[in-house]
matplotlib code that plots the C-alpha trace (Angstrom):
import matplotlib.pyplot as plt

x = [0.0, 1.4, 2.3, 0.4, 2.4, 3.6, 3.6, 1.0, 3.4, 2.0, 5.1, 4.0, 0.6, -0.3, 0.2, -3.6, -4.1, -1.2, -2.5, 0.8, 0.7, -3.1, -2.4, 0.4, -1.4, -5.0, -4.8, -5.2, -9.0, -9.5, -8.3, -10.5, -9.7, -8.6, -6.2, -4.7, -4.2, -2.7, -0.1, 0.9, 1.3, 2.8, 2.0, -0.6, -0.1, 0.0, -3.7, -4.7, -3.3, -2.6, -5.9, -7.9, -6.2, -6.9, -10.6, -10.8, -9.1, -11.5, -14.5, -13.7, -14.2, -17.3, -15.3, -14.8, -11.4, -12.0, -12.5, -9.4, -7.4, -8.5, -7.0, -3.9, -0.8, -1.7, -5.2, -3.7, -1.1, -3.9, -4.5, -2.4, 0.2, 0.4, 3.6, 4.8, 6.3, 3.1, 1.0, 3.2, 2.9, -0.9, -1.0, 1.3, -0.8, -4.0, -2.4, -1.3, -4.8, -6.1, -3.6, -4.5, -8.2, -7.2, -5.2, -6.8, -6.4, -3.5, -4.7, -2.8, -1.4, -2.7, -0.2, -1.7, 1.4, 5.2, 5.0, 3.2, 6.0, 8.6, 6.7, 6.6, 10.3, 12.2, 12.1, 13.5, 16.3, 16.5, 19.3, 21.4, 25.2, 25.0, 22.7, 19.7, 17.2, 13.6, 10.5, 7.0, 4.4, 0.9, -2.5, -5.0, -6.2, -2.6, -2.5, 0.7, 0.9, 4.5, 7.7, 10.8, 14.5, 16.0, 19.6, 22.1, 25.3, 28.1, 27.9, 28.9, 25.9, 23.9, 22.9, 19.2, 17.8, 14.9, 13.7, 13.4, 11.3, 8.9, 8.8, 7.9, 5.3, 3.6, 3.7, 2.1, -0.5, 0.8, -0.4, 1.9, 5.2, 7.4, 11.2, 13.0, 16.6, 18.6, 21.6, 23.8, 25.7, 22.5, 22.4, 19.0, 20.2, 19.5, 22.5, 22.5, 22.4, 19.3, 17.6, 18.6, 17.4, 14.1, 13.5, 14.6, 12.1, 9.4, 9.9, 9.9, 6.7, 4.8, 5.0, 3.4, 0.8, 2.7, 3.1, 6.2, 4.4, 7.5, 11.1, 12.1, 15.6, 15.4, 17.7, 17.3, 15.0, 14.1, 13.4, 13.4, 10.5, 10.9, 7.1, 6.9, 9.7, 8.2, 11.2, 9.6]
y = [0.0, 3.4, 5.6, 8.8, 11.8, 13.9, 17.2, 19.0, 21.5, 23.1, 22.1, 18.5, 19.0, 18.3, 21.4, 21.8, 22.1, 24.5, 28.0, 29.7, 28.2, 28.9, 32.6, 32.6, 30.9, 32.0, 35.3, 36.3, 36.8, 33.1, 32.2, 31.8, 33.6, 30.3, 29.7, 33.1, 32.6, 29.2, 30.9, 33.0, 30.1, 27.6, 24.4, 23.0, 20.4, 16.6, 16.3, 19.0, 20.9, 24.6, 25.3, 23.1, 24.9, 28.3, 27.3, 26.5, 29.7, 31.7, 29.8, 30.8, 34.4, 33.9, 33.9, 37.6, 39.0, 42.2, 39.9, 37.9, 41.1, 41.6, 38.3, 38.7, 36.7, 34.5, 33.8, 32.8, 30.6, 28.7, 26.9, 23.8, 24.4, 28.2, 29.2, 32.7, 33.2, 32.2, 34.3, 37.3, 36.7, 36.6, 39.7, 41.6, 40.7, 41.9, 45.1, 45.8, 45.2, 47.6, 50.3, 49.8, 50.4, 53.6, 55.1, 56.9, 55.4, 57.0, 59.5, 58.9, 61.9, 62.2, 63.1, 65.6, 67.2, 67.3, 70.0, 67.6, 65.0, 67.7, 68.7, 65.0, 64.3, 67.5, 67.1, 63.6, 64.0, 67.7, 68.7, 65.5, 65.6, 62.2, 60.9, 58.7, 57.0, 56.7, 55.2, 56.5, 53.7, 54.8, 53.2, 53.6, 56.9, 58.3, 58.1, 57.3, 53.7, 53.9, 55.8, 53.7, 54.3, 52.0, 52.9, 55.2, 56.2, 58.7, 62.2, 60.7, 58.3, 55.4, 51.9, 51.0, 47.5, 47.6, 44.1, 45.0, 48.1, 45.9, 43.2, 45.8, 47.3, 44.0, 43.2, 46.6, 46.3, 49.6, 50.6, 53.5, 54.7, 57.8, 57.8, 60.5, 61.1, 64.1, 65.9, 67.1, 69.3, 71.3, 70.8, 70.0, 68.6, 64.9, 62.8, 60.2, 57.5, 59.2, 59.1, 55.5, 54.3, 56.0, 54.3, 50.9, 51.3, 52.4, 49.3, 47.0, 48.5, 48.3, 44.5, 44.5, 47.3, 49.5, 53.0, 55.2, 58.5, 60.8, 61.0, 63.9, 65.3, 67.1, 69.7, 72.0, 74.5, 73.3, 70.2, 68.8, 66.7, 64.3, 64.4, 68.2, 68.3, 65.6, 63.3, 60.5]
z = [0.0, -1.0, 1.9, 2.3, 1.3, 4.2, 2.3, 0.2, -1.3, -4.5, -6.5, -6.1, -7.6, -11.2, -13.3, -13.9, -10.2, -9.4, -8.6, -9.7, -13.1, -13.4, -12.7, -15.2, -18.0, -17.4, -15.6, -12.0, -12.2, -12.8, -9.3, -6.4, -3.1, -1.6, -4.6, -4.1, -0.4, -1.3, -3.4, -0.4, 1.9, -0.6, 1.2, 3.6, 6.3, 6.5, 6.1, 3.7, 0.7, 0.6, -1.1, 1.4, 4.3, 2.7, 2.2, 5.9, 7.0, 4.7, 6.0, 9.5, 8.6, 6.5, 3.2, 3.7, 2.8, 4.9, 8.0, 7.0, 7.1, 10.7, 12.0, 14.2, 13.6, 16.6, 15.2, 11.8, 13.5, 15.3, 12.0, 11.6, 8.9, 9.4, 11.1, 11.8, 8.4, 6.6, 9.0, 8.3, 4.5, 4.7, 6.9, 4.6, 1.5, 3.3, 4.3, 0.7, -0.4, 2.2, 1.2, -2.5, -1.8, 0.0, -2.9, -5.7, -9.2, -11.0, -13.5, -16.7, -18.5, -22.1, -24.7, -27.1, -28.7, -28.6, -25.9, -23.6, -24.1, -23.3, -20.2, -19.1, -19.9, -19.3, -15.5, -15.9, -18.4, -19.3, -17.0, -16.8, -17.4, -19.3, -22.0, -21.2, -23.5, -22.4, -23.9, -23.2, -23.6, -24.6, -24.8, -27.7, -26.1, -26.1, -22.3, -20.7, -19.4, -18.3, -19.0, -18.7, -18.9, -21.5, -21.3, -19.7, -21.3, -21.4, -23.0, -26.4, -26.7, -25.4, -26.6, -27.3, -27.6, -30.0, -29.1, -25.4, -26.3, -28.3, -25.6, -23.0, -25.2, -25.7, -22.0, -21.2, -23.9, -25.4, -28.9, -29.3, -28.0, -28.0, -27.9, -25.9, -25.1, -24.0, -25.4, -22.6, -25.0, -25.6, -29.3, -30.8, -34.1, -34.5, -35.4, -38.1, -35.4, -33.9, -37.3, -38.0, -34.6, -35.1, -38.4, -37.0, -34.1, -36.5, -38.7, -35.7, -34.4, -37.7, -37.7, -34.3, -34.8, -32.4, -33.7, -33.0, -32.6, -32.0, -31.0, -28.9, -28.2, -24.9, -23.5, -20.4, -22.0, -25.5, -27.6, -31.1, -32.3, -35.2, -35.8, -35.8, -38.3, -40.5, -40.4, -38.4]

ax = plt.figure().add_subplot(projection="3d")
ax.plot(x, y, z, "-o")
ax.set_aspect("equal")
plt.show()
């Protein structure tokens, strides 16, 4: 007769039953509250899996996450299989959720012109003594999803990975992007390398339905826009 397993660690379950893989492959919204808590604790006890233990913990508070967040570490540790480390992990996750509810949703800035890009990026790169290359990722309403530093170099130039830009755009669900880099020298004239990179990025985006809307060269008090100058 096969001996009963002594651990119900998630990593030993079949892949279809693993909450981590389910979240990765099907999205976080597909998981039940118990499955999400199971990811936090990782394993159950000798008698029950992480999901079963999580269901029991949730049942004790009427399956209400607000009530779960009120449990003390000691109350959580009264459940067999929940030690101090797991109790702290649950408490930390509940506190993050509480803080998230208390924060206002981030109002995304809408890009309406090259001036709005300059106003967004000048405080970030306009006065730096070295060159940095940034990407502004936009949704289909031209609202900023994220601005991200892609590379940081010396005064003479910087290296840009086009594949990484497109990978990030796909992960963010961006439909448009704007390139921006600074010229510490103060010159607003684009170099041949700037022009070549812009075209390379534009070609890469076209195959993925991601539009390169502009490329700005930013200095302390002024900017150069590829779109405004019709050289995009």
